[in-house]
N, C-alpha and C positions, 0 to 999 in steps of 0.2 A: 519563580512561581512554583509552589509545592504541588505535588500530585500530577504534574504535567510530564508526560512521556515524550520522548523524541521519536520522530518518524522519518524514515528515508523513503522516498518514492523512486522506484527504479523500474525500468522496463527492459526486459531481455538481457539481464546481467547474470553472472555466474551464481551458483547456489550458495546461500549463506545460512547461518544458524537460525536466526529469527525471521526468516522470510515467509511471507504469506503470499502464496500464488493465488491471485484473484481470477475467478472465472466470471463471465457475465451470464452464464446459463445454469451453473450447477448449484449455487447457494444464493439465498436472498441477500440483499445489500447489507442489512443489519447483522447478519451472521458475521461478516468481516469486521464491521464496526465493533461489535462486542468482543470479538477475538483480539483485535488490535489495541483496545483501550486499556489493557492491563499491563502491557509490557512494551519495552522498546522493540520495535519491529521495522522491517523493510517490506513495503508492499510492492508486488510485482505483478505485471499483467502483460499479455501479448494480444496484439490485434484489437478486436472489438472490446476486450476486457479493460483496455486502458481507460476508457471513460468511467468504468466502475471503480478502478483504482483512484481516480481523481475524486469521484464522489465520496468514497470512503474517507479519503484524506481530508477533504473539506469538512465533512461532518465531524471528524475527530478534532480538527483545528477549531471549528466554530463552537464546539462544546467544551473547549479547554482541556481535552484529553491528550493533545499532541502538539508538538512544535515541529514544523517542517525543517529538516536539516539539509536536504539535498534532493534535487530532481534531476533524473538522468534518463535519456533515451538512447537507444542504439539500434542498429539494423543488423540482421544476421546475413551471412553469406548464403547465396542460393547456388552453391556449387556442388 
């Protein structure tokens, strides 16, 4: 499918080149959608922002802007 970007959905992983750190309070939802639909990116969010990451990914997939490559979650050490 031409014009479709790939998207990785990752939560709490190490920093990568095309990573978009999603916040659920700082920017509107469609800011992230517009930012992600032009390049191959990895969406990342912590805590309450995870639902925003999922929403952005679903919008991108449903409109044909992205193909989901991988979904990952991890927990941090509280040490």
